All heavy atoms as a GROMACS GRO file, in nm:
protein
  588
    1MET      N    1   1.910   0.870  -0.784
    1MET     CA    2   1.958   0.753  -0.856
    1MET      C    3   1.872   0.742  -0.982
    1MET      O    4   1.751   0.726  -0.967
    1MET     CB    5   1.944   0.623  -0.767
    1MET     CG    6   1.976   0.500  -0.846
    1MET     SD    7   1.967   0.358  -0.737
    1MET     CE    8   1.799   0.302  -0.770
    2PRO      N    9   1.924   0.740  -1.099
    2PRO     CA   10   1.850   0.725  -1.218
    2PRO      C   11   1.785   0.587  -1.229
    2PRO      O   12   1.848   0.490  -1.187
    2PRO     CB   13   1.959   0.743  -1.327
    2PRO     CG   14   2.069   0.810  -1.268
    2PRO     CD   15   2.068   0.771  -1.117
    3LEU      N   16   1.672   0.584  -1.276
    3LEU     CA   17   1.598   0.460  -1.300
    3LEU      C   18   1.519   0.470  -1.432
    3LEU      O   19   1.462   0.570  -1.460
    3LEU     CB   20   1.500   0.438  -1.184
    3LEU     CG   21   1.403   0.314  -1.194
    3LEU    CD1   22   1.482   0.186  -1.184
    3LEU    CD2   23   1.303   0.316  -1.083
    4SER      N   24   1.526   0.366  -1.506
    4SER     CA   25   1.466   0.362  -1.630
    4SER      C   26   1.360   0.252  -1.630
    4SER      O   27   1.392   0.134  -1.603
    4SER     CB   28   1.560   0.347  -1.746
    4SER     OG   29   1.492   0.335  -1.871
    5ILE      N   30   1.235   0.284  -1.671
    5ILE     CA   31   1.134   0.182  -1.681
    5ILE      C   32   1.060   0.194  -1.814
    5ILE      O   33   1.054   0.307  -1.873
    5ILE     CB   34   1.032   0.183  -1.563
    5ILE    CG1   35   0.953   0.312  -1.569
    5ILE    CG2   36   1.095   0.162  -1.434
    5ILE    CD1   37   0.837   0.320  -1.476
    6GLU      N   38   1.002   0.087  -1.866
    6GLU     CA   39   0.930   0.094  -1.993
    6GLU      C   40   0.781   0.075  -1.955
    6GLU      O   41   0.741  -0.023  -1.886
    6GLU     CB   42   0.973  -0.022  -2.079
    6GLU     CG   43   0.906  -0.007  -2.216
    6GLU     CD   44   0.969  -0.105  -2.310
    6GLU    OE1   45   1.094  -0.127  -2.310
    6GLU    OE2   46   0.895  -0.156  -2.402
    7LEU      N   47   0.700   0.170  -1.982
    7LEU     CA   48   0.554   0.167  -1.959
    7LEU      C   49   0.492   0.095  -2.078
    7LEU      O   50   0.529   0.111  -2.186
    7LEU     CB   51   0.497   0.306  -1.945
    7LEU     CG   52   0.559   0.399  -1.839
    7LEU    CD1   53   0.485   0.532  -1.842
    7LEU    CD2   54   0.539   0.332  -1.700
    8ASN      N   55   0.385   0.017  -2.040
    8ASN     CA   56   0.302  -0.040  -2.148
    8ASN      C   57   0.210   0.070  -2.204
    8ASN      O   58   0.212   0.182  -2.141
    8ASN     CB   59   0.235  -0.168  -2.100
    8ASN     CG   60   0.130  -0.134  -1.994
    8ASN    OD1   61   0.061  -0.036  -1.993
    8ASN    ND2   62   0.111  -0.230  -1.905
    9ASP      N   63   0.149   0.040  -2.307
    9ASP     CA   64   0.059   0.147  -2.378
    9ASP      C   65  -0.043   0.198  -2.284
    9ASP      O   66  -0.068   0.319  -2.284
    9ASP     CB   67  -0.002   0.080  -2.500
    9ASP     CG   68   0.093   0.052  -2.611
    9ASP    OD1   69   0.207   0.101  -2.609
    9ASP    OD2   70   0.062  -0.028  -2.702
   10GLU      N   71  -0.110   0.113  -2.207
   10GLU     CA   72  -0.212   0.155  -2.115
   10GLU      C   73  -0.157   0.250  -2.005
   10GLU      O   74  -0.214   0.351  -1.969
   10GLU     CB   75  -0.285   0.039  -2.055
   10GLU     CG   76  -0.391   0.077  -1.948
   10GLU     CD   77  -0.512   0.154  -2.001
   10GLU    OE1   78  -0.520   0.163  -2.131
   10GLU    OE2   79  -0.589   0.204  -1.923
   11GLU      N   80  -0.038   0.210  -1.950
   11GLU     CA   81   0.022   0.296  -1.846
   11GLU      C   82   0.059   0.430  -1.904
   11GLU      O   83   0.037   0.533  -1.837
   11GLU     CB   84   0.144   0.225  -1.788
   11GLU     CG   85   0.113   0.101  -1.709
   11GLU     CD   86   0.225   0.007  -1.686
   11GLU    OE1   87   0.328   0.018  -1.762
   11GLU    OE2   88   0.219  -0.066  -1.583
   12GLN      N   89   0.119   0.430  -2.018
   12GLN     CA   90   0.158   0.559  -2.085
   12GLN      C   91   0.031   0.646  -2.111
   12GLN      O   92   0.040   0.768  -2.093
   12GLN     CB   93   0.231   0.531  -2.213
   12GLN     CG   94   0.290   0.655  -2.278
   12GLN     CD   95   0.402   0.719  -2.188
   12GLN    OE1   96   0.497   0.654  -2.153
   12GLN    NE2   97   0.381   0.842  -2.151
   13ARG      N   98  -0.076   0.581  -2.162
   13ARG     CA   99  -0.193   0.657  -2.190
   13ARG      C  100  -0.248   0.723  -2.066
   13ARG      O  101  -0.283   0.841  -2.061
   13ARG     CB  102  -0.307   0.572  -2.256
   13ARG     CG  103  -0.433   0.644  -2.295
   13ARG     CD  104  -0.549   0.550  -2.314
   13ARG     NE  105  -0.586   0.474  -2.200
   13ARG     CZ  106  -0.652   0.525  -2.088
   13ARG    NH1  107  -0.688   0.651  -2.085
   13ARG    NH2  108  -0.687   0.455  -1.989
   14ARG      N  109  -0.253   0.649  -1.955
   14ARG     CA  110  -0.297   0.704  -1.826
   14ARG      C  111  -0.217   0.813  -1.771
   14ARG      O  112  -0.271   0.914  -1.725
   14ARG     CB  113  -0.318   0.584  -1.725
   14ARG     CG  114  -0.430   0.487  -1.770
   14ARG     CD  115  -0.432   0.369  -1.677
   14ARG     NE  116  -0.473   0.400  -1.542
   14ARG     CZ  117  -0.462   0.311  -1.443
   14ARG    NH1  118  -0.415   0.188  -1.460
   14ARG    NH2  119  -0.507   0.356  -1.320
   15LEU      N  120  -0.088   0.791  -1.781
   15LEU     CA  121   0.006   0.894  -1.733
   15LEU      C  122  -0.006   1.016  -1.819
   15LEU      O  123  -0.016   1.132  -1.756
   15LEU     CB  124   0.151   0.843  -1.737
   15LEU     CG  125   0.260   0.937  -1.689
   15LEU    CD1  126   0.237   0.983  -1.542
   15LEU    CD2  127   0.396   0.874  -1.707
   16ASP      N  128  -0.016   1.004  -1.952
   16ASP     CA  129  -0.032   1.124  -2.035
   16ASP      C  130  -0.157   1.198  -2.005
   16ASP      O  131  -0.155   1.323  -2.004
   16ASP     CB  132  -0.030   1.077  -2.180
   16ASP     CG  133   0.104   1.034  -2.227
   16ASP    OD1  134   0.208   1.058  -2.160
   16ASP    OD2  135   0.112   0.968  -2.333
   17ALA      N  136  -0.271   1.127  -1.978
   17ALA     CA  137  -0.395   1.189  -1.940
   17ALA      C  138  -0.380   1.266  -1.816
   17ALA      O  139  -0.438   1.376  -1.799
   17ALA     CB  140  -0.502   1.085  -1.934
   18ILE      N  141  -0.318   1.219  -1.711
   18ILE     CA  142  -0.303   1.287  -1.588
   18ILE      C  143  -0.213   1.406  -1.605
   18ILE      O  144  -0.241   1.518  -1.547
   18ILE     CB  145  -0.242   1.192  -1.477
   18ILE    CG1  146  -0.343   1.081  -1.451
   18ILE    CG2  147  -0.213   1.274  -1.350
   18ILE    CD1  148  -0.289   0.970  -1.352
   19VAL      N  149  -0.108   1.394  -1.682
   19VAL     CA  150  -0.019   1.509  -1.713
   19VAL      C  151  -0.100   1.627  -1.782
   19VAL      O  152  -0.094   1.731  -1.749
   19VAL     CB  153   0.094   1.463  -1.800
   19VAL    CG1  154   0.173   1.586  -1.856
   19VAL    CG2  155   0.197   1.384  -1.717
   20ALA      N  156  -0.181   1.586  -1.877
   20ALA     CA  157  -0.270   1.681  -1.950
   20ALA      C  158  -0.367   1.746  -1.858
   20ALA      O  159  -0.393   1.865  -1.867
   20ALA     CB  160  -0.345   1.609  -2.068
   21ARG      N  161  -0.428   1.666  -1.763
   21ARG     CA  162  -0.530   1.731  -1.673
   21ARG      C  163  -0.466   1.812  -1.569
   21ARG      O  164  -0.527   1.915  -1.529
   21ARG     CB  165  -0.609   1.612  -1.606
   21ARG     CG  166  -0.726   1.566  -1.683
   21ARG     CD  167  -0.826   1.490  -1.591
   21ARG     NE  168  -0.759   1.378  -1.522
   21ARG     CZ  169  -0.744   1.252  -1.560
   21ARG    NH1  170  -0.792   1.223  -1.684
   21ARG    NH2  171  -0.691   1.157  -1.487
   22THR      N  172  -0.354   1.779  -1.518
   22THR     CA  173  -0.291   1.855  -1.408
   22THR      C  174  -0.188   1.953  -1.443
   22THR      O  175  -0.161   2.047  -1.370
   22THR     CB  176  -0.223   1.755  -1.303
   22THR    OG1  177  -0.108   1.688  -1.368
   22THR    CG2  178  -0.336   1.651  -1.248
   23GLY      N  179  -0.130   1.933  -1.562
   23GLY     CA  180  -0.018   2.025  -1.595
   23GLY      C  181   0.111   1.995  -1.523
   23GLY      O  182   0.206   2.071  -1.541
   24ARG      N  183   0.116   1.887  -1.442
   24ARG     CA  184   0.233   1.853  -1.368
   24ARG      C  185   0.328   1.765  -1.459
   24ARG      O  186   0.280   1.692  -1.537
   24ARG     CB  187   0.195   1.775  -1.243
   24ARG     CG  188   0.116   1.860  -1.147
   24ARG     CD  189   0.068   1.782  -1.024
   24ARG     NE  190   0.184   1.723  -0.954
   24ARG     CZ  191   0.170   1.630  -0.859
   24ARG    NH1  192   0.057   1.582  -0.828
   24ARG    NH2  193   0.279   1.582  -0.798
   25PRO      N  194   0.457   1.778  -1.437
   25PRO     CA  195   0.547   1.696  -1.510
   25PRO      C  196   0.527   1.545  -1.478
   25PRO      O  197   0.497   1.510  -1.362
   25PRO     CB  198   0.687   1.739  -1.455
   25PRO     CG  199   0.663   1.872  -1.391
   25PRO     CD  200   0.522   1.871  -1.338
   26SER      N  201   0.551   1.461  -1.574
   26SER     CA  202   0.526   1.318  -1.560
   26SER      C  203   0.625   1.262  -1.451
   26SER      O  204   0.584   1.178  -1.375
   26SER     CB  205   0.550   1.244  -1.696
   26SER     OG  206   0.679   1.262  -1.744
   27GLU      N  207   0.747   1.322  -1.452
   27GLU     CA  208   0.836   1.268  -1.344
   27GLU      C  209   0.784   1.292  -1.204
   27GLU      O  210   0.804   1.206  -1.111
   27GLU     CB  211   0.978   1.348  -1.357
   27GLU     CG  212   1.078   1.298  -1.268
   27GLU     CD  213   1.214   1.368  -1.288
   27GLU    OE1  214   1.280   1.338  -1.389
   27GLU    OE2  215   1.247   1.455  -1.204
   28ASP      N  216   0.721   1.409  -1.176
   28ASP     CA  217   0.665   1.436  -1.048
   28ASP      C  218   0.558   1.338  -1.017
   28ASP      O  219   0.541   1.289  -0.903
   28ASP     CB  220   0.607   1.580  -1.042
   28ASP     CG  221   0.711   1.686  -1.033
   28ASP    OD1  222   0.837   1.655  -1.021
   28ASP    OD2  223   0.674   1.803  -1.035
   29LEU      N  224   0.470   1.308  -1.109
   29LEU     CA  225   0.358   1.212  -1.094
   29LEU      C  226   0.407   1.074  -1.068
   29LEU      O  227   0.358   1.003  -0.977
   29LEU     CB  228   0.266   1.219  -1.212
   29LEU     CG  229   0.192   1.354  -1.244
   29LEU    CD1  230   0.124   1.350  -1.375
   29LEU    CD2  231   0.090   1.371  -1.126
   30VAL      N  232   0.512   1.034  -1.133
   30VAL     CA  233   0.566   0.892  -1.115
   30VAL      C  234   0.634   0.888  -0.984
   30VAL      O  235   0.610   0.784  -0.902
   30VAL     CB  236   0.667   0.858  -1.228
   30VAL    CG1  237   0.741   0.735  -1.198
   30VAL    CG2  238   0.592   0.848  -1.360
   31HIS      N  239   0.700   0.992  -0.932
   31HIS     CA  240   0.763   0.999  -0.800
   31HIS      C  241   0.652   0.978  -0.693
   31HIS      O  242   0.667   0.908  -0.600
   31HIS     CB  243   0.843   1.122  -0.780
   31HIS     CG  244   0.983   1.119  -0.828
   31HIS    ND1  245   1.083   1.054  -0.765
   31HIS    CD2  246   1.037   1.174  -0.937
   31HIS    CE1  247   1.193   1.063  -0.832
   31HIS    NE2  248   1.168   1.138  -0.943
   32GLU      N  249   0.545   1.058  -0.713
   32GLU     CA  250   0.440   1.055  -0.618
   32GLU      C  251   0.368   0.919  -0.614
   32GLU      O  252   0.336   0.866  -0.505
   32GLU     CB  253   0.328   1.165  -0.653
   32GLU     CG  254   0.219   1.169  -0.546
   32GLU     CD  255   0.124   1.293  -0.578
   32GLU    OE1  256   0.172   1.391  -0.633
   32GLU    OE2  257   0.011   1.284  -0.541
   33ALA      N  258   0.342   0.859  -0.725
   33ALA     CA  259   0.277   0.726  -0.733
   33ALA      C  260   0.370   0.624  -0.676
   33ALA      O  261   0.325   0.536  -0.595
   33ALA     CB  262   0.250   0.692  -0.877
   34LEU      N  263   0.499   0.634  -0.697
   34LEU     CA  264   0.589   0.533  -0.640
   34LEU      C  265   0.601   0.551  -0.491
   34LEU      O  266   0.589   0.447  -0.417
   34LEU     CB  267   0.730   0.558  -0.700
   34LEU     CG  268   0.840   0.463  -0.648
   34LEU    CD1  269   0.807   0.316  -0.677
   34LEU    CD2  270   0.973   0.495  -0.711
   35SER      N  271   0.603   0.671  -0.441
   35SER     CA  272   0.602   0.693  -0.296
   35SER      C  273   0.484   0.638  -0.233
   35SER      O  274   0.495   0.571  -0.120
   35SER     CB  275   0.621   0.843  -0.263
   35SER     OG  276   0.621   0.866  -0.132
   36MET      N  277   0.364   0.663  -0.292
   36MET     CA  278   0.239   0.612  -0.229
   36MET      C  279   0.237   0.460  -0.228
   36MET      O  280   0.194   0.401  -0.134
   36MET     CB  281   0.120   0.675  -0.312
   36MET     CG  282   0.098   0.821  -0.290
   36MET     SD  283  -0.027   0.890  -0.402
   36MET     CE  284  -0.172   0.804  -0.343
   37HIS      N  285   0.279   0.405  -0.338
   37HIS     CA  286   0.274   0.258  -0.339
   37HIS      C  287   0.384   0.197  -0.249
   37HIS      O  288   0.351   0.091  -0.195
   37HIS     CB  289   0.290   0.211  -0.487
   37HIS     CG  290   0.265   0.060  -0.507
   37HIS    ND1  291   0.139   0.016  -0.481
   37HIS    CD2  292   0.346  -0.036  -0.536
   37HIS    CE1  293   0.142  -0.118  -0.504
   37HIS    NE2  294   0.267  -0.151  -0.538
   38LEU      N  295   0.493   0.259  -0.236
   38LEU     CA  296   0.593   0.204  -0.144
   38LEU      C  297   0.537   0.205  -0.001
   38LEU      O  298   0.559   0.108   0.070
   38LEU     CB  299   0.728   0.281  -0.151
   38LEU     CG  300   0.808   0.254  -0.279
   38LEU    CD1  301   0.931   0.348  -0.288
   38LEU    CD2  302   0.854   0.108  -0.287
   39GLU      N  303   0.468   0.311   0.033
   39GLU     CA  304   0.410   0.315   0.168
   39GLU      C  305   0.312   0.203   0.190
   39GLU      O  306   0.314   0.135   0.292
   39GLU     CB  307   0.335   0.445   0.195
   39GLU     CG  308   0.428   0.563   0.211
   39GLU     CD  309   0.358   0.700   0.217
   39GLU    OE1  310   0.241   0.701   0.260
   39GLU    OE2  311   0.423   0.802   0.201
   40GLU      N  312   0.226   0.175   0.085
   40GLU     CA  313   0.139   0.060   0.090
   40GLU      C  314   0.204  -0.069   0.107
   40GLU      O  315   0.170  -0.157   0.185
   40GLU     CB  316   0.047   0.057  -0.030
   40GLU     CG  317  -0.058  -0.043  -0.034
   40GLU     CD  318  -0.144  -0.036  -0.159
   40GLU    OE1  319  -0.166   0.077  -0.210
   40GLU    OE2  320  -0.194  -0.141  -0.197
   41LEU      N  321   0.313  -0.089   0.030
   41LEU     CA  322   0.392  -0.217   0.030
   41LEU      C  323   0.460  -0.229   0.166
   41LEU      O  324   0.467  -0.342   0.223
   41LEU     CB  325   0.498  -0.220  -0.077
   41LEU     CG  326   0.443  -0.231  -0.219
   41LEU    CD1  327   0.558  -0.221  -0.324
   41LEU    CD2  328   0.365  -0.363  -0.241
   42GLU      N  329   0.511  -0.125   0.230
   42GLU     CA  330   0.566  -0.130   0.364
   42GLU      C  331   0.460  -0.177   0.464
   42GLU      O  332   0.493  -0.244   0.552
   42GLU     CB  333   0.623   0.006   0.399
   42GLU     CG  334   0.754   0.038   0.317
   42GLU     CD  335   0.798   0.181   0.328
   42GLU    OE1  336   0.716   0.266   0.364
   42GLU    OE2  337   0.911   0.211   0.296
   43GLU      N  338   0.342  -0.111   0.454
   43GLU     CA  339   0.232  -0.154   0.548
   43GLU      C  340   0.199  -0.297   0.537
   43GLU      O  341   0.176  -0.366   0.633
   43GLU     CB  342   0.119  -0.063   0.528
   43GLU     CG  343   0.135   0.078   0.576
   43GLU     CD  344   0.016   0.174   0.545
   43GLU    OE1  345  -0.091   0.119   0.498
   43GLU    OE2  346   0.034   0.295   0.569
   44ILE      N  347   0.192  -0.344   0.415
   44ILE     CA  348   0.160  -0.489   0.393
   44ILE      C  349   0.264  -0.577   0.447
   44ILE      O  350   0.240  -0.682   0.516
   44ILE     CB  351   0.136  -0.511   0.243
   44ILE    CG1  352   0.008  -0.448   0.194
   44ILE    CG2  353   0.136  -0.663   0.209
   44ILE    CD1  354  -0.011  -0.445   0.038
   45ALA      N  355   0.392  -0.544   0.427
   45ALA     CA  356   0.502  -0.621   0.474
   45ALA      C  357   0.495  -0.620   0.628
   45ALA      O  358   0.518  -0.722   0.692
   45ALA     CB  359   0.643  -0.563   0.425
   46TRP      N  360   0.469  -0.504   0.695
   46TRP     CA  361   0.457  -0.502   0.839
   46TRP      C  362   0.345  -0.588   0.882
   46TRP      O  363   0.365  -0.671   0.977
   46TRP     CB  364   0.440  -0.358   0.885
   46TRP     CG  365   0.412  -0.354   1.032
   46TRP    CD1  366   0.503  -0.348   1.127
   46TRP    CD2  367   0.289  -0.362   1.100
   46TRP    NE1  368   0.447  -0.348   1.253
   46TRP    CE2  369   0.311  -0.352   1.239
   46TRP    CE3  370   0.158  -0.364   1.057
   46TRP    CZ2  371   0.213  -0.360   1.331
   46TRP    CZ3  372   0.053  -0.370   1.148
   46TRP    CH2  373   0.084  -0.365   1.290
   47ALA      N  374   0.230  -0.580   0.822
   47ALA     CA  375   0.118  -0.663   0.859
   47ALA      C  376   0.146  -0.821   0.846
   47ALA      O  377   0.113  -0.888   0.931
   47ALA     CB  378  -0.010  -0.625   0.781
   48GLU      N  379   0.207  -0.853   0.736
   48GLU     CA  380   0.242  -0.992   0.714
   48GLU      C  381   0.342  -1.039   0.822
   48GLU      O  382   0.329  -1.151   0.872
   48GLU     CB  383   0.294  -1.010   0.571
   48GLU     CG  384   0.194  -1.004   0.469
   48GLU     CD  385   0.249  -1.001   0.329
   48GLU    OE1  386   0.363  -0.987   0.310
   48GLU    OE2  387   0.161  -1.024   0.238
   49SER      N  388   0.430  -0.956   0.857
   49SER     CA  389   0.532  -0.989   0.964
   49SER      C  390   0.466  -1.005   1.098
   49SER      O  391   0.491  -1.100   1.167
   49SER     CB  392   0.643  -0.887   0.959
   49SER     OG  393   0.728  -0.905   1.066
   50ALA      N  394   0.377  -0.913   1.130
   50ALA     CA  395   0.309  -0.918   1.253
   50ALA      C  396   0.215  -1.039   1.264
   50ALA      O  397   0.215  -1.110   1.359
   50ALA     CB  398   0.220  -0.795   1.273
   51ALA      N  399   0.155  -1.079   1.150
   51ALA     CA  400   0.070  -1.192   1.148
   51ALA      C  401   0.151  -1.327   1.169
   51ALA      O  402   0.113  -1.418   1.246
   51ALA     CB  403  -0.009  -1.211   1.014
   52ARG      N  404   0.268  -1.331   1.108
   52ARG     CA  405   0.356  -1.444   1.118
   52ARG      C  406   0.400  -1.455   1.266
   52ARG      O  407   0.411  -1.573   1.323
   52ARG     CB  408   0.479  -1.437   1.031
   52ARG     CG  409   0.443  -1.481   0.884
   52ARG     CD  410   0.569  -1.496   0.798
   52ARG     NE  411   0.656  -1.375   0.788
   52ARG     CZ  412   0.629  -1.275   0.704
   52ARG    NH1  413   0.531  -1.284   0.621
   52ARG    NH2  414   0.707  -1.168   0.705
   53ALA      N  415   0.441  -1.344   1.329
   53ALA     CA  416   0.484  -1.344   1.464
   53ALA      C  417   0.374  -1.388   1.561
   53ALA      O  418   0.393  -1.467   1.649
   53ALA     CB  419   0.533  -1.200   1.507
   54TRP      N  420   0.247  -1.343   1.530
   54TRP     CA  421   0.140  -1.384   1.612
   54TRP      C  422   0.112  -1.534   1.603
   54TRP      O  423   0.096  -1.605   1.704
   54TRP     CB  424   0.016  -1.306   1.574
   54TRP     CG  425  -0.107  -1.353   1.644
   54TRP    CD1  426  -0.198  -1.439   1.611
   54TRP    CD2  427  -0.143  -1.310   1.785
   54TRP    NE1  428  -0.304  -1.459   1.714
   54TRP    CE2  429  -0.261  -1.378   1.817
   54TRP    CE3  430  -0.091  -1.228   1.874
   54TRP    CZ2  431  -0.317  -1.370   1.945
   54TRP    CZ3  432  -0.147  -1.210   1.997
   54TRP    CH2  433  -0.267  -1.285   2.024
   55GLN      N  434   0.122  -1.584   1.484
   55GLN     CA  435   0.096  -1.726   1.454
   55GLN      C  436   0.209  -1.811   1.523
   55GLN      O  437   0.178  -1.918   1.590
   55GLN     CB  438   0.096  -1.761   1.312
   55GLN     CG  439  -0.030  -1.710   1.245
   55GLN     CD  440  -0.025  -1.719   1.090
   55GLN    OE1  441   0.082  -1.730   1.034
   55GLN    NE2  442  -0.143  -1.717   1.030
   56ALA      N  443   0.324  -1.771   1.520
   56ALA     CA  444   0.440  -1.836   1.590
   56ALA      C  445   0.432  -1.825   1.742
   56ALA      O  446   0.492  -1.906   1.813
   56ALA     CB  447   0.568  -1.776   1.539
   57SER      N  448   0.358  -1.731   1.795
   57SER     CA  449   0.357  -1.712   1.942
   57SER      C  450   0.272  -1.809   2.013
   57SER      O  451   0.272  -1.818   2.139
   57SER     CB  452   0.312  -1.572   1.978
   57SER     OG  453   0.170  -1.565   1.951
   58ASP      N  454   0.180  -1.880   1.945
   58ASP     CA  455   0.084  -1.977   2.004
   58ASP      C  456  -0.013  -1.905   2.093
   58ASP      O  457  -0.074  -1.972   2.181
   58ASP     CB  458   0.158  -2.094   2.077
   58ASP     CG  459   0.226  -2.179   1.978
   58ASP    OD1  460   0.173  -2.197   1.864
   58ASP    OD2  461   0.327  -2.240   2.013
   59LYS      N  462  -0.029  -1.774   2.085
   59LYS     CA  463  -0.121  -1.709   2.169
   59LYS      C  464  -0.270  -1.738   2.117
   59LYS      O  465  -0.286  -1.761   2.004
   59LYS     CB  466  -0.102  -1.550   2.169
   59LYS     CG  467   0.024  -1.511   2.239
   59LYS     CD  468   0.044  -1.360   2.232
   59LYS     CE  469   0.170  -1.322   2.286
   59LYS     NZ  470   0.187  -1.173   2.279
   60LYS      N  471  -0.358  -1.740   2.212
   60LYS     CA  472  -0.501  -1.770   2.173
   60LYS      C  473  -0.575  -1.651   2.127
   60LYS      O  474  -0.550  -1.533   2.188
   60LYS     CB  475  -0.571  -1.842   2.290
   60LYS     CG  476  -0.500  -1.965   2.342
   60LYS     CD  477  -0.504  -2.074   2.238
   60LYS     CE  478  -0.438  -2.199   2.291
   60LYS     NZ  479  -0.376  -2.277   2.186
   61THR      N  480  -0.672  -1.666   2.042
   61THR     CA  481  -0.757  -1.551   2.003
   61THR      C  482  -0.897  -1.573   2.054
   61THR      O  483  -0.931  -1.682   2.102
   61THR     CB  484  -0.766  -1.540   1.852
   61THR    OG1  485  -0.814  -1.662   1.798
   61THR    CG2  486  -0.630  -1.517   1.789
   62ARG      N  487  -0.971  -1.463   2.069
   62ARG     CA  488  -1.110  -1.474   2.112
   62ARG      C  489  -1.197  -1.404   2.007
   62ARG      O  490  -1.161  -1.308   1.943
   62ARG     CB  491  -1.132  -1.408   2.239
   62ARG     CG  492  -1.046  -1.471   2.348
   62ARG     CD  493  -1.074  -1.412   2.486
   62ARG     NE  494  -1.033  -1.277   2.484
   62ARG     CZ  495  -1.070  -1.188   2.583
   62ARG    NH1  496  -1.150  -1.218   2.670
   62ARG    NH2  497  -1.020  -1.067   2.573
   63PRO      N  498  -1.318  -1.442   1.989
   63PRO     CA  499  -1.410  -1.380   1.898
   63PRO      C  500  -1.432  -1.226   1.940
   63PRO      O  501  -1.436  -1.198   2.066
   63PRO     CB  502  -1.544  -1.456   1.914
   63PRO     CG  503  -1.508  -1.586   1.980
   63PRO     CD  504  -1.385  -1.557   2.053
   64PHE      N  505  -1.445  -1.140   1.849
   64PHE     CA  506  -1.469  -0.999   1.877
   64PHE      C  507  -1.599  -0.980   1.960
   64PHE      O  508  -1.601  -0.902   2.054
   64PHE     CB  509  -1.481  -0.919   1.750
   64PHE     CG  510  -1.498  -0.770   1.768
   64PHE    CD1  511  -1.403  -0.698   1.835
   64PHE    CD2  512  -1.614  -0.708   1.725
   64PHE    CE1  513  -1.416  -0.564   1.857
   64PHE    CE2  514  -1.626  -0.570   1.742
   64PHE     CZ  515  -1.534  -0.500   1.808
   65SER      N  516  -1.706  -1.060   1.944
   65SER     CA  517  -1.823  -1.049   2.018
   65SER      C  518  -1.794  -1.069   2.166
   65SER      O  519  -1.847  -1.002   2.254
   65SER     CB  520  -1.926  -1.147   1.966
   65SER     OG  521  -1.879  -1.278   1.981
   66GLU      N  522  -1.703  -1.162   2.196
   66GLU     CA  523  -1.671  -1.191   2.338
   66GLU      C  524  -1.597  -1.070   2.399
   66GLU      O  525  -1.620  -1.028   2.513
   66GLU     CB  526  -1.585  -1.309   2.351
   66GLU     CG  527  -1.540  -1.359   2.485
   66GLU     CD  528  -1.447  -1.478   2.482
   66GLU    OE1  529  -1.484  -1.572   2.410
   66GLU    OE2  530  -1.349  -1.480   2.549
   67VAL      N  531  -1.504  -1.013   2.325
   67VAL     CA  532  -1.427  -0.897   2.370
   67VAL      C  533  -1.523  -0.773   2.392
   67VAL      O  534  -1.519  -0.708   2.490
   67VAL     CB  535  -1.318  -0.848   2.275
   67VAL    CG1  536  -1.247  -0.726   2.318
   67VAL    CG2  537  -1.219  -0.970   2.266
   68ARG      N  538  -1.615  -0.758   2.299
   68ARG     CA  539  -1.712  -0.644   2.315
   68ARG      C  540  -1.794  -0.668   2.440
   68ARG      O  541  -1.820  -0.570   2.518
   68ARG     CB  542  -1.807  -0.637   2.192
   68ARG     CG  543  -1.751  -0.570   2.080
   68ARG     CD  544  -1.848  -0.540   1.973
   68ARG     NE  545  -1.983  -0.591   1.996
   68ARG     CZ  546  -2.063  -0.624   1.896
   68ARG    NH1  547  -2.028  -0.623   1.775
   68ARG    NH2  548  -2.193  -0.669   1.929
   69ARG      N  549  -1.846  -0.785   2.459
   69ARG     CA  550  -1.924  -0.820   2.576
   69ARG      C  551  -1.846  -0.796   2.709
   69ARG      O  552  -1.893  -0.724   2.801
   69ARG     CB  553  -1.976  -0.964   2.569
   69ARG     CG  554  -2.092  -0.993   2.655
   69ARG     CD  555  -2.148  -1.128   2.625
   69ARG     NE  556  -2.059  -1.239   2.593
   69ARG     CZ  557  -2.040  -1.285   2.468
   69ARG    NH1  558  -2.105  -1.244   2.370
   69ARG    NH2  559  -1.943  -1.387   2.449
   70GLU      N  560  -1.724  -0.834   2.703
   70GLU     CA  561  -1.630  -0.815   2.825
   70GLU      C  562  -1.612  -0.668   2.851
   70GLU      O  563  -1.606  -0.629   2.971
   70GLU     CB  564  -1.503  -0.892   2.792
   70GLU     CG  565  -1.406  -0.885   2.919
   70GLU     CD  566  -1.280  -0.957   2.875
   70GLU    OE1  567  -1.284  -1.079   2.842
   70GLU    OE2  568  -1.173  -0.899   2.891
   71LEU      N  569  -1.606  -0.589   2.747
   71LEU     CA  570  -1.584  -0.447   2.770
   71LEU      C  571  -1.707  -0.364   2.780
   71LEU      O  572  -1.698  -0.241   2.805
   71LEU     CB  573  -1.502  -0.385   2.648
   71LEU     CG  574  -1.359  -0.442   2.628
   71LEU    CD1  575  -1.303  -0.392   2.501
   71LEU    CD2  576  -1.274  -0.398   2.752
   72GLY      N  577  -1.824  -0.436   2.770
   72GLY     CA  578  -1.950  -0.364   2.792
   72GLY      C  579  -1.992  -0.282   2.675
   72GLY      O  580  -2.054  -0.178   2.687
   73LEU      N  581  -1.948  -0.313   2.558
   73LEU     CA  582  -1.978  -0.242   2.440
   73LEU      C  583  -2.098  -0.294   2.367
   73LEU      O  584  -2.131  -0.403   2.357
   73LEU     CB  585  -1.864  -0.238   2.342
   73LEU     CG  586  -1.728  -0.179   2.402
   73LEU    CD1  587  -1.615  -0.198   2.297
   73LEU    CD2  588  -1.748  -0.040   2.434
   0.00000   0.00000   0.00000
């Protein structure tokens, strides 16, 4: 799917510098950067969802020191 974005001057400078250093096409670098960031965003969304589910469950938490002591660590 075609996508068009406008980079600001700093983003373009940084992308050009990486292209010059690596010799890789800018399209490949943008695809890689997008893929890496999407993975990060997916992990954040999962963590936020898990945190909301935990808060809604009314389950109790315990201090880590208590759990360590209980496990003999």
